[in-house]
C-alpha positions as CSV (number, residue, x, y, z in Angstrom):
1,M,5.5,-2.6,11.0
2,T,3.1,-1.5,8.5
3,L,3.5,2.2,7.3
4,Y,-0.3,4.1,5.9
5,A,-1.6,6.7,4.6
6,R,-5.8,8.1,3.7
7,V,-5.0,9.8,1.5
8,S,-8.1,11.9,-1.0
9,T,-8.1,10.3,-4.1
10,D,-7.2,13.6,-5.7
11,T,-4.2,14.0,-3.8
12,S,-1.1,14.9,-6.5
13,P,1.5,12.3,-7.1
14,E,4.0,14.5,-5.9
15,I,2.7,14.8,-2.4
16,L,2.6,10.8,-2.4
17,Y,5.9,10.8,-3.7
18,Q,7.4,13.0,-1.4
19,L,5.5,11.1,1.8
20,L,7.1,7.1,0.6
21,T,10.4,8.8,0.4
22,E,11.6,11.7,2.4
23,Q,9.0,10.8,5.2
24,W,8.9,7.2,5.3
25,K,12.8,6.9,3.6
26,L,12.2,4.8,1.0
27,S,14.5,5.2,-2.2
28,P,13.3,6.0,-5.5
29,P,12.9,3.8,-7.7
30,N,14.2,2.7,-10.8
31,L,11.5,0.7,-12.0
32,L,7.6,0.6,-11.1
33,I,6.0,-2.7,-11.4
34,S,2.8,-2.7,-11.5
35,V,0.2,-5.7,-11.0
36,T,-2.9,-5.9,-11.4
37,G,-5.4,-8.3,-13.0
38,G,-8.7,-9.8,-11.4
39,A,-9.6,-10.8,-7.7
40,K,-10.9,-14.1,-8.5
41,N,-8.5,-16.9,-7.3
42,F,-6.6,-19.8,-9.0
43,Y,-4.6,-22.7,-8.0
44,L,-0.6,-22.1,-9.0
45,K,1.0,-25.4,-8.8
46,A,4.3,-24.7,-6.6
47,R,7.4,-24.9,-8.5
48,I,6.1,-22.8,-11.5
49,K,4.7,-20.6,-8.0
50,N,8.4,-21.0,-6.6
51,M,9.3,-19.7,-10.0
52,F,7.4,-17.1,-9.9
53,H,8.1,-15.3,-6.7
54,R,12.1,-15.7,-6.8
55,G,11.0,-13.8,-10.3
56,L,9.9,-11.4,-9.2
57,I,12.0,-10.2,-6.3
58,K,15.0,-10.7,-8.2
59,V,14.3,-8.1,-10.7
60,A,12.6,-5.4,-8.1
61,Q,16.5,-6.1,-6.4
62,T,18.7,-5.8,-9.5
63,T,17.0,-3.0,-10.6
64,G,15.7,-1.2,-7.4
65,A,12.1,-1.2,-8.5
66,W,8.9,-0.5,-6.5
67,I,6.0,-2.9,-6.7
68,I,3.0,-1.5,-6.8
69,T,-0.3,-3.8,-6.6
70,G,-4.5,-3.3,-5.7
71,G,-3.3,-4.0,-1.7
72,T,-6.2,-7.3,-1.6
73,H,-5.2,-10.8,-1.5
74,A,-6.9,-12.0,-4.0
75,G,-6.7,-13.2,-7.2
76,V,-2.7,-11.8,-8.5
77,M,-2.8,-9.8,-6.8
78,K,-2.4,-12.3,-3.5
79,H,0.6,-14.4,-5.3
80,V,2.9,-10.9,-5.6
81,G,1.6,-10.7,-1.7
82,Q,2.9,-13.8,-1.5
83,A,6.1,-13.1,-3.3
84,V,7.4,-9.5,-1.3
85,R,5.2,-10.3,2.1
86,D,7.7,-7.4,3.9
87,N,8.8,-5.6,0.6
88,A,5.1,-4.2,-1.0
89,L,4.0,-1.0,-1.9
90,S,-0.2,-2.1,-2.2
91,M,-2.6,1.0,-2.7
92,A,-6.4,0.0,-2.4
93,T,-9.6,1.1,-1.7
94,W,-10.6,2.5,1.7
95,G,-13.6,0.9,1.1
96,I,-13.0,-2.6,1.0
97,I,-9.7,-2.3,3.8
98,H,-11.0,-5.3,6.3
99,N,-11.7,-3.0,10.2
100,K,-11.2,0.1,8.5
101,D,-11.6,2.3,11.6
102,A,-9.8,0.8,13.5
103,L,-7.2,2.6,10.8
104,V,-9.4,6.1,12.0
105,R,-7.2,8.2,14.2
106,P,-9.0,11.4,15.5
107,E,-5.4,12.3,17.5
108,V,-3.8,13.2,13.6
109,Q,-4.6,16.3,12.2
110,S,-7.8,16.0,9.4
111,L,-8.7,17.5,6.3
112,H,-11.7,17.6,5.0
113,L,-11.7,15.4,2.1
114,H,-14.7,14.0,0.3
115,T,-12.6,10.3,-0.8
116,S,-10.0,8.6,0.4
117,W,-7.4,5.1,-0.8
118,T,-5.0,3.8,1.3
119,V,-1.3,3.4,0.7
120,C,0.7,0.5,1.9
121,V,4.2,-0.2,2.6
122,S,4.6,-3.8,3.6
123,S,2.4,-6.0,5.1
124,C,-1.0,-5.2,4.2
125,K,-3.1,-7.4,6.4
126,M,-4.9,-4.6,8.1
127,Q,-6.7,-7.6,10.6
128,H,-5.5,-5.3,13.8
129,P,-5.5,-1.4,13.8
130,P,-1.2,-1.3,13.2
131,P,0.4,2.1,15.0
132,P,-0.1,5.4,13.7
133,P,2.0,6.5,11.3
134,P,4.8,9.0,10.9
135,P,3.9,12.4,11.3
136,L,3.4,13.9,8.3
137,S,4.9,18.0,7.4
138,A,1.8,20.6,7.5
139,G,0.0,20.8,4.7
140,L,0.3,17.8,3.4
141,F,-2.7,15.8,3.9
142,S,-4.9,13.5,6.9
143,S,-4.2,9.8,7.5
144,T,-7.8,10.1,8.7
145,L,-10.9,12.0,6.8
146,P,-13.6,13.7,8.4
147,D,-17.2,11.0,9.9
148,G,-19.4,10.2,7.7
149,H,-16.7,8.7,5.4
């Protein structure tokens, strides 16, 4: 299952942390591994790709780390996504999400926010609408934005 939240760019990190740890029940991290890089695709030989996958998973498991990527299926983030398919925390700007209109849920409480990010946990392939996100505490932030944003 893919969990997601659409939040304002000015949402405080404390609120996002509360969502991840209290609402979505993720264990607090001992380490954050942020993987960024160019979106240009490149080839990795199978042996090197397997070593990268195993190494990244081992580091995350032994340290209790959260792995954070830009949430796109391109470049280095694609390789990270393939390595941690079901256990990644990805953040992507709303504008690059494929089929994003399917994620807007009018039944979810909405605040007047001007821009947004999408935070995805687990598989972040947004070609099909995921189930609605878990309920949020009143006053946290919205998982939808008003029309036109």
